[in-house]
C-alpha positions as CSV (number, residue, x, y, z in Angstrom):
1,X,-15.3,9.7,-12.2
2,X,-14.6,7.0,-9.6
3,X,-14.9,7.8,-5.9
4,X,-12.1,6.6,-3.8
5,X,-12.4,5.9,0.0
6,X,-11.2,8.6,2.3
7,X,-8.6,6.8,4.2
8,X,-7.7,9.7,6.3
9,X,-11.2,9.9,7.7
10,X,-11.4,6.1,8.0
11,X,-8.1,5.7,9.9
12,X,-8.7,8.8,12.0
13,X,-12.0,7.3,13.1
14,X,-10.5,4.0,13.9
15,X,-7.6,5.8,16.0
16,X,-10.3,8.0,17.9
17,X,-12.6,5.1,18.8
18,X,-10.4,2.1,19.3
19,X,-6.6,2.9,19.4
20,X,-6.3,6.6,20.8
21,X,-2.9,5.6,22.4
22,X,-1.5,5.0,18.8
23,X,-2.7,8.4,17.4
24,X,0.6,10.1,18.1
25,X,2.6,7.5,16.0
26,X,0.1,8.0,13.0
27,X,-0.2,11.8,13.1
28,X,2.6,12.5,10.7
29,X,1.0,10.1,8.1
30,X,-2.5,11.5,8.6
31,X,-1.3,15.1,8.1
32,X,-0.1,14.3,4.6
33,X,-1.9,15.8,1.6
34,X,-2.4,12.6,-0.3
35,X,-2.0,9.1,1.1
36,X,-0.3,6.7,-1.2
37,X,-0.7,3.0,-1.1
38,X,2.6,2.7,1.0
39,X,1.3,5.2,3.5
40,X,-1.9,3.3,3.9
41,X,-0.1,0.0,4.4
42,X,2.2,1.5,6.9
43,X,-0.8,3.1,8.9
44,X,-2.6,-0.3,8.8
45,X,0.6,-1.9,10.2
46,X,1.1,0.7,13.0
47,X,-2.5,0.4,14.1
48,X,-3.1,-3.3,13.7
49,X,0.3,-4.8,13.8
50,X,1.3,-7.7,11.6
51,X,-1.2,-10.2,10.6
52,X,-1.1,-13.9,10.2
53,X,-0.7,-15.7,6.9
54,X,-4.3,-16.5,6.3
55,X,-5.3,-12.8,6.9
56,X,-2.5,-11.6,4.6
57,X,-3.6,-14.0,1.8
58,X,-7.3,-12.7,2.1
59,X,-6.2,-9.1,2.1
60,X,-4.1,-9.6,-0.9
61,X,-6.9,-10.8,-3.0
62,X,-8.8,-7.6,-2.4
63,X,-6.1,-5.0,-3.1
64,X,-6.3,-2.7,-6.0
65,X,-3.7,-0.3,-7.3
66,X,-4.1,3.1,-8.9
67,X,-1.9,4.0,-12.0
68,X,0.2,6.4,-9.9
69,X,0.8,3.7,-7.2
70,X,1.8,1.1,-9.9
71,X,4.3,3.7,-11.4
72,X,5.7,4.1,-7.8
73,X,6.2,0.4,-7.5
74,X,7.9,0.3,-10.8
75,X,10.1,3.3,-10.0
76,X,11.0,1.6,-6.7
77,X,12.2,-1.5,-8.7
78,X,14.3,0.7,-10.9
79,X,15.7,2.7,-8.1
80,X,16.7,-0.4,-6.0
81,X,17.8,-2.4,-8.9
82,X,15.4,-5.3,-8.2
83,X,14.3,-8.0,-10.6
84,X,10.5,-8.9,-10.9
85,X,10.7,-11.6,-8.4
86,X,12.4,-9.6,-5.7
87,X,9.8,-6.6,-6.3
88,X,7.0,-9.1,-6.2
89,X,8.2,-10.5,-2.8
90,X,8.8,-7.1,-1.4
91,X,5.3,-5.9,-2.1
92,X,3.5,-9.3,-1.8
93,X,2.5,-9.3,-5.4
94,X,2.5,-12.0,-8.1
95,X,5.5,-11.8,-10.4
96,X,3.2,-12.1,-13.3
97,X,1.4,-9.0,-12.2
98,X,4.7,-7.1,-12.1
99,X,5.4,-8.3,-15.7
100,X,2.0,-7.3,-16.8
101,X,2.4,-3.8,-15.3
102,X,5.7,-3.4,-16.9
103,X,4.3,-4.3,-20.3
104,X,1.3,-1.9,-19.7
105,X,3.1,1.1,-18.3
106,X,6.7,0.9,-19.5
107,X,7.5,1.5,-23.1
108,X,10.8,-0.4,-23.9
């Protein structure tokens, strides 16, 4: 079984050591039972703010998604009636990745 990073501990430590003044803003997210990828991205934005293009591109190359996360993204697409390009732009993905996920996880 794969071990996943404990994002609650990671972000709690970051807040305690470097950004104690932002702890109150993040408390609701940190108290959640399970953090989804959307929650992790939101925490990261609250703590560190928005990043420049170069940093964003580097971070994008190192993202990975669990099956549940992919299904939530595809559900978001259906709920908001987005095409693959709009969904890819919203989540900063490749439209080819979105198409691949749809083939893998959705039975037409």
